[in-house]
C-alpha positions in Angstrom: -156.2 -13.6 145.4 -156.0 -11.8 142.1 -156.2 -13.7 138.9 -154.1 -12.5 136.1 -155.8 -12.6 132.8 -154.0 -12.4 129.5 -155.9 -9.8 127.5 -153.6 -9.7 124.6 -155.7 -12.2 122.8 -158.6 -9.6 122.9 -156.6 -6.8 121.1 -156.7 -6.7 117.4 -154.6 -4.0 115.7 -156.6 -4.1 112.5 -159.7 -3.2 114.3 -158.3 0.1 115.6 -156.1 1.3 112.8 -157.1 3.3 109.7 -156.5 1.1 106.7 -156.5 4.0 104.3 -153.9 6.0 106.3 -150.8 6.9 104.3 -147.9 8.5 106.1 -146.6 11.7 104.4 -143.9 14.3 105.0 -145.1 17.5 106.5 -142.9 20.6 105.9 -141.6 22.4 109.0 -140.9 25.5 106.9 -144.0 27.1 105.4 -143.9 30.4 103.5 -144.9 32.6 106.3 -142.9 30.8 108.9 -139.8 31.0 106.6 -140.3 34.8 106.4 -140.8 35.2 110.2 -137.7 33.1 110.7 -135.7 35.1 108.2 -136.6 38.4 109.9 -135.8 37.0 113.4 -132.4 35.7 112.1 -131.5 39.1 110.9 -132.2 40.6 114.3 -129.8 38.2 115.8 -127.0 39.0 113.4 -123.6 39.9 114.8 -122.6 43.6 114.5 -120.1 42.7 111.7 -122.8 40.9 109.7 -125.2 43.8 110.2 -122.6 46.1 108.7 -122.7 44.0 105.6 -126.3 45.0 105.2 -125.1 48.5 104.3 -123.6 46.9 101.2 -127.1 45.8 100.1 -128.4 49.3 100.7 -125.7 50.9 98.6 -126.0 48.2 95.9 -129.8 48.8 95.6 -129.2 52.5 95.2 -126.7 51.9 92.4 -128.9 49.3 90.8 -131.8 51.8 90.5 -129.4 54.5 89.4 -128.2 52.2 86.6 -131.7 51.1 85.5 -132.9 54.7 85.5 -129.9 55.9 83.6 -130.3 53.3 80.9 -134.0 53.9 80.6 -133.4 57.6 80.4 -130.9 57.2 77.6 -133.4 55.1 75.6 -136.4 57.1 76.4 -137.2 59.2 73.2 -140.0 61.7 73.7 -141.6 63.3 70.8 -141.2 66.7 72.4 -137.4 66.2 72.4 -137.0 65.9 68.7 -140.0 67.3 66.8 -139.2 70.5 65.1 -142.1 71.0 62.7 -145.6 69.8 61.9 -145.4 66.0 61.5 -147.4 66.2 58.3 -144.7 68.0 56.4 -142.7 66.3 53.7 -139.3 67.7 52.7 -137.9 67.5 49.1 -134.2 67.3 49.8 -132.2 68.9 47.0 -129.4 71.4 46.9 -131.4 73.6 44.5 -134.9 73.5 43.1 -136.1 75.3 40.0 -139.2 77.5 39.9 -140.8 75.1 37.4 -140.3 72.0 39.7 -141.5 73.9 42.7 -144.7 74.9 41.0 -145.2 71.4 39.6 -145.0 69.9 43.1 -147.0 72.8 44.7 -149.9 72.2 42.2 -150.2 68.5 42.9 -153.8 67.6 43.7 -153.0 66.3 47.2 -150.8 69.2 48.2 -152.4 71.9 50.3 -149.4 74.3 50.2 -145.7 74.4 49.7 -142.9 76.4 51.3 -139.4 77.1 49.8 -136.5 75.9 51.9 -136.8 74.1 55.3 -139.8 76.0 56.5 -137.9 77.8 59.4 -138.7 81.4 60.0 -136.9 83.7 62.4 -138.4 86.9 63.9 -136.7 89.3 66.2 -138.1 89.7 69.7 -137.2 92.8 71.7 -137.7 92.7 75.5 -137.3 96.1 77.0 -138.9 95.4 80.4 -135.5 96.0 82.0 -133.0 98.7 81.1 -130.1 96.2 81.1 -131.6 94.2 78.2 -133.4 97.0 76.3 -130.6 97.1 73.7 -130.9 93.4 72.8 -133.1 91.3 70.7 -133.8 87.5 70.7 -134.1 85.2 67.8 -137.6 83.9 67.8 -137.5 80.8 65.6 -140.1 78.3 64.6 -141.4 76.2 61.8 -143.8 78.1 59.6 -147.4 77.0 59.6 -150.5 78.1 57.7 -152.9 79.9 60.1 -155.8 78.1 58.4 -154.5 74.8 59.8 -155.7 75.8 63.3 -159.0 77.0 64.7 -160.3 78.8 67.8 -160.7 75.4 69.4 -156.9 75.0 69.3 -156.2 78.2 71.1 -155.2 77.7 74.7 -154.3 81.3 75.4 -155.3 84.5 73.6 -157.3 84.5 70.4 -157.2 83.9 66.6 -155.7 86.6 64.4 -157.8 89.3 62.9 -155.4 90.6 60.3 -152.3 89.5 58.4 -149.8 90.9 61.0 -151.2 89.0 63.9 -149.8 85.5 64.5 -150.3 82.5 66.7 -147.4 80.6 68.3 -147.0 77.0 69.5 -146.0 77.1 73.2 -143.1 74.7 72.4 -141.3 77.6 70.7 -141.2 79.6 74.0 -140.5 76.5 76.1 -137.5 75.6 74.0 -136.2 79.1 74.4 -136.7 78.9 78.2 -135.0 75.5 78.4 -132.1 76.1 76.0 -128.8 75.0 77.3 -127.2 78.5 77.2 -130.5 80.4 77.4 -130.6 83.7 79.1 -134.2 84.2 78.0 -135.6 83.0 81.3 -133.6 85.7 83.1 -135.3 88.5 81.2 -138.5 88.4 83.2 -140.1 85.8 80.9 -141.4 82.7 82.8 -143.9 81.2 80.4 -145.6 81.7 77.1 -148.3 83.9 78.7 -145.6 86.6 79.3 -145.3 87.0 75.5 -148.9 87.4 74.7 -149.6 90.7 72.8 -145.8 91.3 72.4 -144.4 92.4 69.0 -142.0 90.5 66.7 -140.0 92.1 64.0 -138.8 91.1 60.5 -136.7 93.5 58.6 -138.5 95.5 55.9 -141.9 94.5 57.2 -144.4 95.9 59.7 -144.3 94.6 63.3 -146.1 91.4 64.0 -148.1 90.8 67.1 -148.5 87.5 69.1 -152.2 87.2 69.8 -152.6 83.6 70.7 -150.9 80.3 71.7 -151.6 76.7 70.8 -150.2 73.6 72.5 -149.7 71.2 69.6 -146.1 70.6 70.5 -145.0 71.2 66.9 -142.8 74.3 67.5 -144.7 76.1 64.8 -145.4 79.8 64.2 -148.7 80.2 62.4 -148.9 83.1 59.9 -151.2 84.3 57.1 -150.3 82.5 53.9 -150.7 85.7 51.9 -147.5 87.2 53.4 -145.6 83.9 54.0 -143.3 84.5 51.0 -142.5 88.0 52.2 -141.7 86.7 55.6 -139.3 84.1 54.1 -137.8 86.8 51.8 -137.2 89.4 54.4 -136.0 87.4 57.4 -132.3 87.7 58.0 -129.7 85.6 59.8 -128.0 87.8 62.4 -124.6 87.4 63.8 -125.8 86.2 67.2 -124.5 84.5 70.3 -127.0 82.3 72.2 -129.9 83.7 70.2 -129.2 87.3 71.3 -128.6 90.2 68.9 -127.3 93.5 70.1 -129.0 96.6 68.8 -125.7 98.4 69.1 -124.6 96.4 66.0 -126.6 99.1 64.0 -125.9 102.7 64.5 -127.3 105.9 63.1 -124.1 106.3 61.0 -124.7 103.1 59.1 -125.2 103.6 55.4 -128.8 102.3 55.6 -132.1 103.9 54.5 -135.2 103.8 56.7 -136.3 100.6 55.0 -133.2 98.8 56.3 -131.7 98.5 52.8 -128.0 99.0 52.3 -127.4 101.5 49.5 -124.4 99.5 48.4 -126.5 96.4 47.8 -129.9 97.4 46.6 -132.7 95.0 47.8 -135.6 93.6 45.9 -138.9 94.1 47.7 -142.6 93.4 47.2 -144.3 96.5 45.8 -147.6 95.7 47.5 -145.9 96.0 51.0 -144.8 99.6 50.3 -147.5 101.1 48.1 -148.4 103.7 50.8 -144.8 104.9 50.8 -144.3 105.1 47.1 -145.6 107.4 44.4 -145.3 106.4 40.7 -143.8 109.4 38.9 -143.6 107.8 35.5 -144.7 104.5 34.0 -146.9 102.0 35.9 -146.9 99.4 38.7 -145.0 96.1 38.3 -148.1 93.9 37.8 -146.4 91.2 35.7 -143.6 88.8 36.6 -140.0 90.1 36.3 -141.2 93.7 36.0 -139.6 96.3 38.3 -139.9 99.9 39.3 -136.9 101.9 40.4 -136.2 105.2 42.2 -136.6 108.1 39.8 -133.0 109.1 40.5 -132.0 106.0 38.4 -133.9 107.2 35.4 -130.8 108.1 33.4 -129.1 104.8 33.8 -132.2 102.6 33.8 -134.3 103.3 30.8 -138.1 102.7 30.9 -139.2 99.4 29.3 -135.6 98.2 29.2 -133.9 95.3 31.1 -131.3 95.9 33.8 -128.6 93.8 35.2 -130.6 92.7 38.3 -131.8 89.2 37.9 -134.4 86.9 39.5 -134.4 83.2 38.5 -131.7 84.0 36.0 -134.0 86.5 34.2 -133.2 90.1 33.9 -135.8 92.6 35.4 -137.6 95.0 33.1 -138.1 98.6 34.2 -141.8 99.6 33.9 -141.9 102.7 36.1 -140.1 105.1 38.4 -141.2 106.0 41.9 -140.6 108.7 44.5 -140.3 107.5 48.2 -141.3 109.3 51.4 -138.5 107.4 53.2 -135.8 107.8 50.5 -136.0 104.1 49.7 -133.8 102.9 46.8 -135.1 99.3 46.6 -136.2 97.5 43.5 -139.9 96.9 43.8 -141.5 93.9 42.0 -144.7 91.9 42.3 -145.2 89.1 44.8 -144.7 86.3 42.3 -141.2 87.7 41.4 -140.4 87.7 45.1 -141.5 84.1 45.3 -139.2 83.1 42.5 -136.3 84.9 44.2 -137.0 82.9 47.4 -137.3 79.6 45.6 -134.0 80.0 43.6 -132.1 80.9 46.8 -133.5 78.0 48.8 -132.4 74.5 49.3 -135.3 72.1 48.7 -138.9 72.7 49.7 -141.5 71.7 52.3 -144.8 70.3 51.2 -147.9 70.1 53.4 -150.0 67.2 51.8 -153.6 66.3 52.3 -152.7 62.6 52.4 -149.1 62.2 53.5 -148.7 58.5 52.5 -150.0 59.0 49.0 -148.0 62.1 48.3 -144.8 60.6 49.6 -145.3 57.5 47.5 -146.0 59.6 44.4 -143.0 61.8 44.8 -140.7 58.9 45.6 -141.8 56.4 43.0 -143.4 58.5 40.2 -141.2 61.6 40.2 -138.2 59.8 41.5 -137.0 62.5 43.8 -135.4 62.5 47.2 -138.4 63.1 49.5 -138.1 62.9 53.3 -140.7 62.4 56.0 -139.7 65.4 58.1 -141.0 63.8 61.3 -138.9 60.6 60.8 -135.9 62.6 59.7 -136.0 64.7 62.9 -136.5 61.5 65.0 -133.6 59.7 63.3 -131.3 62.7 63.7 -132.1 63.1 67.3 -131.6 59.4 68.1 -128.3 59.4 66.2 -127.0 62.4 68.0 -128.2 61.1 71.3 -126.4 57.8 70.8 -123.1 59.6 70.3 -123.5 61.9 73.3 -124.8 59.2 75.7 -122.5 56.4 74.8 -120.2 57.0 77.7 -123.1 57.4 80.1 -124.6 54.1 79.0 -121.2 52.3 79.5 -121.0 53.8 83.0 -124.5 52.8 83.9 -123.9 49.2 82.7 -120.7 49.0 84.8 -122.6 50.3 87.8 -125.2 47.6 87.3 -122.6 44.9 87.0 -120.7 46.0 90.1 -123.9 46.1 92.1 -125.0 42.6 91.1 -121.5 41.2 91.7 -121.5 42.8 95.2 -124.8 41.3 96.0 -123.7 37.9 94.9 -120.5 38.0 96.9 -122.3 39.1 100.1 -125.0 36.5 99.9 -122.5 33.8 99.1 -120.3 34.8 102.0 -123.4 34.7 104.3 -124.3 31.2 103.1 -120.8 29.7 103.4 -120.8 30.6 107.1 -123.8 28.3 107.6 -122.8 25.2 105.6 -122.5 23.1 108.7 -126.0 24.1 109.7 -127.3 22.9 106.3 -125.4 19.6 106.7 -127.0 19.0 110.1 -130.5 19.7 108.8 -130.0 17.3 106.0 -128.6 14.7 108.4 -131.7 14.7 110.6 -134.0 14.3 107.5 -135.0 17.8 106.6 -135.9 17.9 102.9 -134.0 20.1 100.4 -137.2 22.0 99.6 -137.5 23.0 103.3 -133.9 24.3 103.3 -134.6 26.3 100.1 -137.7 27.8 101.8 -135.7 28.7 104.9 -133.0 30.5 102.9 -135.5 32.1 100.6 -137.2 33.6 103.6 -133.9 35.0 104.9 -132.9 36.4 101.6 -136.3 38.0 101.2 -135.9 39.5 104.7 -132.4 40.8 103.9 -133.6 42.4 100.7 -136.6 44.0 102.4 -134.7 45.4 105.3 -131.5 46.4 103.6 -132.2 47.0 99.9 -135.7 48.6 99.9 -134.6 51.6 101.9 -131.8 52.1 99.3 -134.4 52.0 96.5 -136.6 54.5 98.4 -133.7 56.9 98.9 -132.4 56.8 95.3 -136.0 57.2 94.0 -136.3 60.4 96.0 -132.9 61.6 94.8 -133.6 60.9 91.1 -137.1 62.4 91.3 -135.6 65.7 92.6 -132.9 65.6 90.0 -135.4 65.0 87.2 -136.8 68.5 87.9 -133.4 70.0 86.8 -133.1 70.9 83.1 -131.1 68.5 81.0 -130.8 65.9 83.8 -134.4 64.8 83.2 -133.3 63.7 79.8 -130.6 61.5 81.3 -132.6 59.7 83.9 -136.1 58.3 83.8 -137.8 57.7 87.1 -141.4 56.6 87.4 -143.4 53.8 89.1 -142.7 51.4 86.3 -138.9 51.9 86.6 -139.0 51.6 90.4 -141.2 48.5 90.1 -138.8 46.9 87.6 -135.9 47.6 89.9 -137.7 46.2 93.0 -138.6 43.0 91.1 -135.1 42.7 89.7 -133.5 43.0 93.2 -135.7 40.4 94.8 -135.4 38.0 91.9 -131.6 38.4 91.6 -131.0 38.2 95.4 -133.1 35.0 95.7 -131.5 33.4 92.6 -128.0 34.3 93.8 -128.8 33.3 97.3 -130.0 29.8 96.3 -127.4 29.2 93.7 -124.6 28.2 96.1 -127.2 26.3 98.2 -128.1 24.2 95.1 -124.5 23.2 94.6 -124.1 22.2 98.3 -127.3 20.2 98.5 -126.1 17.9 95.8 -123.6 16.5 98.3 -124.4 14.0 101.0 -125.1 15.2 104.5 -121.8 13.8 105.7 -119.8 15.6 102.9 -121.6 18.8 103.7 -120.8 18.6 107.4 -117.2 17.7 106.6 -117.1 20.6 104.1 -115.6 18.4 101.4 -115.5 19.5 97.8 -117.6 22.6 98.4 -115.5 25.1 96.6 
């Protein structure tokens, strides 16, 4: 016979329990689990919902397009606007007197000065092909003193060995090749190296030879300072189209002498440039300012040691000699200083190359009280101002594209969420915390963005990268790792925020209200 023993009196709950144990909630949705669940859920989407993913793909493409477009419009590169050496200061005045020019030129901190805006234009003839052998190109740049560069700056060729050898900044050639209506690149010229040792021409002067290139990105043409004034004096502005001058514009029947001087409009020239062509028949050379020698055929109407009607700097020229010319020239020949005065009085303003830009700028502005302009800042401001006008419509279009893309993403995520409101209510009803539901939806939104949006970003990146290789388009769009990174972060951040926003509104309701779908709109 078995005896039943009551053992309950031997069981003590306190002796087997952990007194320090505190029950706590353990999340059923960790970060990695939420991501796995999100990817699995997408794989089980119905065909209609999978089609909606195409919307994310397209929206991501437009989003990157918009960001790239806006970044491109606001991306100002120095190479886009710089037209001259950044150290130049420009004295902006309609006219400048010889006295003022020399006063500013002789300032202690000024290395040299140039009348006008410092732009010089040569003529480049390319006769590699018969079809273009009768044409010349305007070869324009900002004048620079050859002493401002050294052999270390030369990236191609060598330094000049005489006054008629020059060095060119590669930017001059690149701008010609990349011009909007440029035909230069179709003439057999592919890069700056193609122009090494080619000749440039300026009327009334010997041919110049390009012997070297620098890569300072200033768009400068470096010449010997001794003949700078003559270059400025003899350069002409041709009636050109797209920088091309036709040689047919001048024919053998034109009433021009071999110096290129029209007999109906006698030109003033530097005697020192033509000494080999001229023979003084009476009198002497024009050594002093405002002295001139004329062709001996004018001896009857232009008396020796008498002034004539021709003026430079509002002063009449004085005849000090007669000459005979091997080339039948009929020009008025003066000394270099007189040529300089002529250039100054016919120029608007002047360029100054200072030793200390800030100090000279301050002195001209505050002490001399003149309108002095930092040429670098002027070029930059002009470029930005013009760019704003031309890109205003593009910016508006890009912003509209961005807005449409973001609205589309919002509507798609909201639509996806509303179809699962009952599921959210049930999860809340069985005790699932709000944070778990947030994690669950975050994982799904992340999965949607990765699968649907990132391929769109990749495709548009490739498209924009290829387009950026096309001239002019690369100024409209900016595509690099930073832009792509900003786009990716923006898409993930926006999608997650937009995806959780309607969820936040719903989770404020009771589980019963959520299941009943009451007041959810």
